[in-house]
C-alpha positions as CSV (number, residue, x, y, z in Angstrom):
1,M,111.1,116.1,103.0
2,A,111.1,112.6,101.0
3,F,107.7,112.1,100.6
4,R,104.3,112.9,101.5
5,T,101.4,110.3,102.5
6,E,97.8,110.8,101.8
7,E,94.6,108.6,103.2
8,K,91.8,107.7,100.4
9,E,89.3,105.1,100.3
10,I,90.4,102.1,97.6
11,K,87.6,99.5,96.6
12,C,89.5,96.1,96.5
13,A,89.2,94.2,93.0
14,V,88.9,90.7,94.5
15,C,85.7,92.0,96.9
16,G,84.7,94.8,96.5
17,E,84.9,96.7,99.7
18,V,86.6,99.5,100.7
19,S,89.7,100.6,102.8
20,A,91.0,103.9,104.0
21,Q,94.7,104.1,102.4
22,T,97.6,105.8,103.1
23,V,99.4,106.4,99.8
24,V,102.6,108.1,99.2
25,A,101.8,111.0,97.9
26,E,104.4,113.2,96.4
27,F,108.2,112.4,96.7
28,A,111.7,114.8,96.2
29,P,114.3,112.4,94.1
30,D,116.5,110.3,94.7
31,T,119.8,111.4,94.2
32,S,122.3,109.9,96.2
33,V,124.4,106.5,94.8
34,P,121.8,103.7,95.6
35,D,123.4,99.9,95.7
36,L,123.8,97.6,93.4
37,D,120.5,96.3,93.4
38,M,118.8,99.7,93.5
39,R,118.3,100.2,97.6
40,P,117.6,104.1,98.2
41,N,119.7,105.8,100.8
42,E,117.3,105.7,104.3
43,E,115.3,108.5,103.6
44,H,113.8,106.7,100.7
45,R,113.8,103.5,102.4
46,S,111.3,104.8,105.2
47,Y,108.5,105.1,103.3
48,L,108.9,101.3,102.2
49,K,106.0,100.1,103.7
50,Y,103.3,102.5,102.0
51,W,104.9,100.2,97.8
52,V,102.8,98.1,99.3
53,S,98.7,97.9,100.7
54,E,96.3,95.5,101.9
55,C,92.4,95.3,101.8
56,P,91.9,94.1,105.2
57,H,89.0,92.4,104.3
58,C,90.1,89.7,102.7
59,G,93.6,90.5,102.7
60,Y,94.6,91.1,99.0
61,C,98.2,93.1,98.7
62,N,99.5,94.6,96.2
63,A,100.9,98.2,95.4
64,S,97.3,99.5,94.5
65,I,94.1,97.4,95.8
66,D,92.2,98.4,93.3
67,I,94.4,97.0,90.5
68,P,92.7,94.0,88.9
69,V,93.1,91.1,88.8
70,R,93.3,87.6,87.3
71,F,92.1,84.9,90.0
72,T,89.1,84.4,92.3
73,K,89.3,84.9,96.3
74,E,89.6,81.2,95.9
75,F,93.5,82.8,95.2
76,L,94.0,84.4,98.9
77,E,92.0,81.6,101.3
78,S,94.7,79.1,100.0
79,D,97.1,77.6,102.1
80,K,100.3,79.0,99.3
81,Y,99.6,83.0,100.2
82,K,97.9,82.8,104.1
83,N,101.4,81.1,104.5
84,V,103.6,82.7,102.3
85,G,105.9,83.1,105.1
86,G,108.0,86.3,106.1
87,S,107.4,88.9,109.0
88,G,104.9,92.6,109.1
89,L,105.9,94.2,106.2
90,A,108.3,91.8,104.3
91,E,104.9,89.3,104.5
92,K,102.8,91.3,102.9
93,F,106.2,92.3,99.9
94,M,105.6,88.5,99.9
95,K,102.3,87.9,99.3
96,M,102.1,90.9,96.3
97,S,104.5,89.4,95.3
98,L,102.4,85.6,94.9
99,V,99.3,88.0,94.2
100,C,101.5,89.4,90.7
101,E,102.7,86.2,89.5
102,K,99.4,85.0,89.3
103,N,99.0,88.0,87.3
104,K,102.2,87.6,85.2
105,V,103.6,90.4,86.0
106,Y,107.0,89.3,86.5
107,E,109.0,91.9,86.9
108,E,107.2,93.6,90.6
109,A,106.8,90.0,91.5
110,L,110.0,89.7,91.8
111,K,111.0,93.5,92.7
112,A,108.3,92.9,95.6
113,C,110.3,90.2,96.6
114,L,113.2,92.4,96.9
115,Y,111.6,94.8,98.2
116,A,110.9,92.7,101.1
117,A,114.9,91.4,101.4
118,W,115.0,95.4,101.7
119,Y,113.0,95.6,105.7
120,Y,115.1,93.0,106.2
121,D,118.4,94.1,105.9
122,D,117.6,97.4,108.1
123,E,115.9,94.2,110.4
124,N,119.9,93.1,110.5
125,D,117.5,89.8,109.6
126,G,120.6,88.3,107.8
127,E,119.0,84.6,106.4
128,K,115.6,86.3,106.5
129,A,116.8,89.2,103.5
130,A,119.3,86.6,102.0
131,E,115.5,83.8,101.8
132,C,113.8,86.4,100.4
133,R,117.0,86.9,97.2
134,R,116.5,84.3,96.3
135,A,112.7,84.0,96.1
136,A,113.0,86.9,93.5
137,L,115.6,84.9,91.6
138,K,113.5,81.7,92.2
139,I,111.5,84.8,90.0
140,F,114.2,85.4,87.7
141,D,114.8,81.4,86.7
142,L,111.3,80.8,86.4
143,H,110.6,83.1,83.5
144,K,113.8,84.5,82.0
145,Q,112.6,85.0,78.9
146,E,110.7,87.9,80.2
147,F,113.8,89.0,81.6
148,A,116.1,88.3,78.5
149,D,115.1,92.1,76.3
150,K,115.4,93.4,80.2
151,P,119.8,93.4,81.0
152,D,119.2,95.8,84.2
153,Y,117.1,92.7,85.1
154,V,120.0,90.1,84.2
155,L,122.4,92.2,86.3
156,L,120.3,92.3,89.0
157,A,120.2,88.9,89.3
158,A,123.9,88.5,90.0
159,D,123.0,90.9,93.1
160,L,120.7,88.6,93.9
161,M,123.2,85.6,93.5
162,R,126.1,86.9,95.4
163,R,124.3,88.7,98.2
164,S,122.7,84.5,98.8
165,G,125.3,83.5,99.0
166,D,125.5,81.7,95.4
167,H,128.9,83.3,94.5
168,E,130.0,80.4,91.9
169,R,127.2,81.4,90.1
170,V,127.6,84.7,90.1
171,I,131.5,83.9,88.6
172,R,130.3,81.1,85.7
173,E,127.7,83.9,83.9
174,Y,129.2,87.0,84.2
175,K,133.2,86.7,84.8
176,G,134.1,88.4,81.0
177,R,130.0,88.4,79.8
178,L,129.6,90.8,76.9
179,F,126.4,93.6,78.0
180,P,125.2,96.4,75.6
181,S,126.0,99.3,77.9
182,R,129.1,99.6,79.1
183,L,128.0,101.2,82.6
184,I,126.5,96.9,82.5
185,M,129.3,95.9,82.1
186,A,131.1,97.8,84.4
187,L,128.5,96.4,87.0
188,A,128.5,92.1,85.7
189,A,132.1,92.2,85.9
190,F,132.4,94.4,89.0
191,E,128.9,91.6,90.0
192,A,132.2,88.7,89.2
193,E,135.5,90.6,91.1
194,L,133.3,90.7,94.5
195,A,132.0,86.6,93.9
196,E,135.2,85.9,93.7
197,K,136.4,87.4,96.8
198,G,133.3,85.6,98.5
199,D,131.8,88.7,99.2
200,S,128.0,88.6,100.2
201,S,127.9,92.2,101.5
202,C,125.9,95.6,100.7
203,H,128.4,97.4,97.9
204,K,127.1,101.2,96.1
205,A,127.1,101.1,92.1
206,D,129.8,103.5,92.4
207,E,132.3,100.8,93.7
208,A,132.2,99.7,90.7
209,K,135.6,99.9,88.2
210,G,135.1,103.3,85.0
211,V,131.4,103.6,87.3
212,A,130.6,108.0,88.6
213,L,127.1,108.3,89.1
214,K,125.6,111.4,90.7
């Protein structure tokens, strides 16, 4: 069993209404080798849909609808929020990203876009997946100071660039770049190597030279 869910009555932090939400109550750790962007295996991706909740009354999307916000209900009624784009689960994640950015939780905002990309990866929609990765990269670029001392996110940005087709930027910013961790240096060098080949496809982290993950 990869995970177990349960239903909870949760009060929305925006509109105050209570609704039944399905949440992950228990999950087994993923011991497989992840993709370069840390995407888990298919079994663990099967509960991706429970990583975002939506209030049925006001449309608030977040990891949990009881998370406090820095905005009013009017933000959820704005064209920017209502017309965020995307379909199905991806739309919820993109709305979650807007919410997190509004709340100044930039790491979660970036990851929500990435989760939307994972959804499109599984739908075999490479164009939409690339759009979501560009949206994640835009958050990284707009709030670079928030990520400057987080080398794992700096490395993730390289994969966002490469998977969305910006190979030249990967080569320019990551080839020969030094990092405090030998593991991150090896992965960054691998990203640059793939970019030089024009490779935008998915790769596992242990494909990089000198990287052995279990």
